[in-house]
VONULO-746769 format. One record per residue (C-alpha): residue number from 0; residue in three letters; x, y, z. Coordinates in steps of 0.2 Angstrom, whole numbers, plus 5000, padded with zeros to 4 digits. Example, Ala and Ser with C-alpha at 12.3 -4.5 7.8 and 13.67 -1.06 7.14 Angstrom:
<sites>
+-----+-----+------+------+------+
:   i :  aa :   c1 :   c2 :   c3 :
+-----+-----+------+------+------+
:   0 : ALA : 5062 : 4978 : 5039 :
:   1 : SER : 5068 : 4995 : 5036 :
+-----+-----+------+------+------+
</sites>
This chain:
<sites>
+-----+-----+------+------+------+
:   i :  aa :   c1 :   c2 :   c3 :
+-----+-----+------+------+------+
:   0 : MET : 5053 : 5116 : 5948 :
:   1 : LEU : 5066 : 5110 : 5960 :
:   2 : MET : 5083 : 5103 : 5955 :
:   3 : THR : 5089 : 5088 : 5964 :
:   4 : LEU : 5107 : 5084 : 5969 :
:   5 : VAL : 5105 : 5066 : 5965 :
:   6 : PRO : 5107 : 5063 : 5946 :
:   7 : ASP : 5095 : 5054 : 5936 :
:   8 : VAL : 5101 : 5036 : 5932 :
:   9 : SER : 5097 : 5039 : 5913 :
:  10 : THR : 5107 : 5055 : 5913 :
:  11 : THR : 5122 : 5047 : 5922 :
:  12 : GLY : 5121 : 5033 : 5909 :
:  13 : ALA : 5121 : 5045 : 5895 :
:  14 : VAL : 5135 : 5055 : 5902 :
:  15 : CYS : 5145 : 5040 : 5905 :
:  16 : GLY : 5141 : 5033 : 5888 :
:  17 : VAL : 5147 : 5049 : 5879 :
:  18 : HIS : 5162 : 5050 : 5890 :
:  19 : CYS : 5166 : 5031 : 5886 :
:  20 : LEU : 5163 : 5034 : 5868 :
:  21 : CYS : 5175 : 5049 : 5867 :
:  22 : ALA : 5188 : 5039 : 5877 :
:  23 : ASP : 5186 : 5025 : 5864 :
:  24 : ILE : 5187 : 5036 : 5849 :
:  25 : THR : 5203 : 5044 : 5857 :
:  26 : GLU : 5211 : 5027 : 5860 :
:  27 : ARG : 5207 : 5021 : 5842 :
:  28 : LYS : 5214 : 5037 : 5835 :
:  29 : ILE : 5230 : 5034 : 5845 :
:  30 : VAL : 5231 : 5016 : 5840 :
:  31 : ASP : 5228 : 5021 : 5822 :
:  32 : ASP : 5241 : 5034 : 5822 :
:  33 : GLN : 5254 : 5022 : 5830 :
:  34 : ASN : 5249 : 5009 : 5816 :
:  35 : SER : 5251 : 5022 : 5803 :
:  36 : ARG : 5268 : 5027 : 5809 :
:  37 : ARG : 5274 : 5009 : 5810 :
:  38 : PHE : 5268 : 5006 : 5793 :
:  39 : ALA : 5277 : 5021 : 5786 :
:  40 : ILE : 5293 : 5015 : 5795 :
:  41 : SER : 5291 : 4997 : 5788 :
:  42 : GLN : 5289 : 5004 : 5771 :
:  43 : ARG : 5305 : 5014 : 5773 :
:  44 : LEU : 5314 : 4998 : 5779 :
:  45 : ALA : 5307 : 4989 : 5764 :
:  46 : ARG : 5316 : 5001 : 5752 :
:  47 : LEU : 5333 : 4995 : 5758 :
:  48 : THR : 5343 : 4984 : 5747 :
:  49 : PRO : 5349 : 4967 : 5753 :
:  50 : ASP : 5367 : 4974 : 5755 :
:  51 : GLU : 5360 : 4989 : 5765 :
:  52 : ARG : 5350 : 4977 : 5776 :
:  53 : THR : 5365 : 4967 : 5780 :
:  54 : ALA : 5375 : 4983 : 5784 :
:  55 : TYR : 5359 : 4990 : 5794 :
:  56 : ALA : 5359 : 4974 : 5805 :
:  57 : LEU : 5377 : 4977 : 5809 :
:  58 : MET : 5374 : 4996 : 5812 :
:  59 : ILE : 5360 : 4993 : 5824 :
:  60 : GLN : 5371 : 4981 : 5834 :
:  61 : GLY : 5383 : 4996 : 5837 :
:  62 : HIS : 5397 : 4991 : 5825 :
:  63 : PRO : 5407 : 5005 : 5818 :
:  64 : ASN : 5410 : 5007 : 5799 :
:  65 : LYS : 5427 : 4998 : 5800 :
:  66 : PHE : 5419 : 4983 : 5807 :
:  67 : VAL : 5405 : 4983 : 5794 :
:  68 : ALA : 5418 : 4985 : 5780 :
:  69 : LEU : 5428 : 4970 : 5787 :
:  70 : LYS : 5413 : 4959 : 5790 :
:  71 : LEU : 5406 : 4962 : 5773 :
:  72 : ASP : 5422 : 4962 : 5764 :
:  73 : ILE : 5420 : 4979 : 5757 :
:  74 : SER : 5430 : 4995 : 5757 :
:  75 : LEU : 5428 : 5007 : 5772 :
:  76 : ARG : 5422 : 5020 : 5759 :
:  77 : THR : 5408 : 5008 : 5753 :
:  78 : ALA : 5403 : 5005 : 5771 :
:  79 : GLU : 5402 : 5023 : 5774 :
:  80 : ARG : 5391 : 5026 : 5758 :
:  81 : ARG : 5379 : 5012 : 5763 :
:  82 : ARG : 5377 : 5019 : 5780 :
:  83 : GLY : 5373 : 5036 : 5772 :
:  84 : ARG : 5361 : 5028 : 5760 :
:  85 : ILE : 5353 : 5019 : 5775 :
:  86 : LEU : 5351 : 5034 : 5785 :
:  87 : ASP : 5344 : 5044 : 5770 :
:  88 : LYS : 5331 : 5030 : 5765 :
:  89 : LEU : 5325 : 5029 : 5783 :
:  90 : ASP : 5324 : 5048 : 5785 :
:  91 : VAL : 5336 : 5050 : 5800 :
:  92 : ASP : 5352 : 5059 : 5802 :
:  93 : THR : 5361 : 5049 : 5816 :
:  94 : LEU : 5362 : 5032 : 5823 :
:  95 : PRO : 5353 : 5036 : 5839 :
:  96 : GLU : 5338 : 5042 : 5828 :
:  97 : LEU : 5339 : 5026 : 5819 :
:  98 : LEU : 5339 : 5016 : 5835 :
:  99 : GLN : 5324 : 5027 : 5841 :
: 100 : LEU : 5315 : 5022 : 5825 :
: 101 : LEU : 5319 : 5004 : 5827 :
: 102 : ALA : 5311 : 5005 : 5845 :
: 103 : GLU : 5295 : 5012 : 5838 :
: 104 : ILE : 5293 : 4997 : 5826 :
: 105 : GLN : 5297 : 4984 : 5839 :
: 106 : GLN : 5278 : 4978 : 5837 :
: 107 : VAL : 5279 : 4977 : 5818 :
: 108 : ASP : 5280 : 4959 : 5811 :
: 109 : THR : 5297 : 4953 : 5813 :
: 110 : ALA : 5298 : 4948 : 5795 :
: 111 : GLN : 5300 : 4967 : 5791 :
: 112 : LEU : 5316 : 4968 : 5802 :
: 113 : PRO : 5333 : 4962 : 5795 :
: 114 : SER : 5341 : 4946 : 5802 :
: 115 : THR : 5357 : 4948 : 5811 :
: 116 : VAL : 5373 : 4943 : 5803 :
: 117 : GLU : 5380 : 4927 : 5809 :
: 118 : GLY : 5395 : 4928 : 5821 :
: 119 : SER : 5394 : 4947 : 5823 :
: 120 : ASP : 5388 : 4946 : 5842 :
: 121 : ASN : 5405 : 4939 : 5848 :
: 122 : ASP : 5417 : 4948 : 5836 :
: 123 : THR : 5428 : 4962 : 5843 :
: 124 : ARG : 5427 : 4979 : 5835 :
+-----+-----+------+------+------+
</sites>
């Protein structure tokens, strides 16, 4: 029996089908993993209190604790505590980690994200 160098059409189709199926499964797994991660992050965001959400909105805009305290009419120490609780609840250690987390959930429904505080965009620090 001689082997031919030209592949059989049915064999090519089967190989391509298996390859395409594997690629599809891999892609679905990646999408499922991303969706699971986004869901977990949105669940952590949902644990923030309304006061923490307001402070969070100012934090992600880059405002320091002093500004947050002045804007929310709270003491500096209270602003620091809120920042700490926010970081704890979101399971991050630093503001850059928080911003990275935020970048991961950009595709999550915007209802999960806090609204910005009015007038904070143009205020000085």
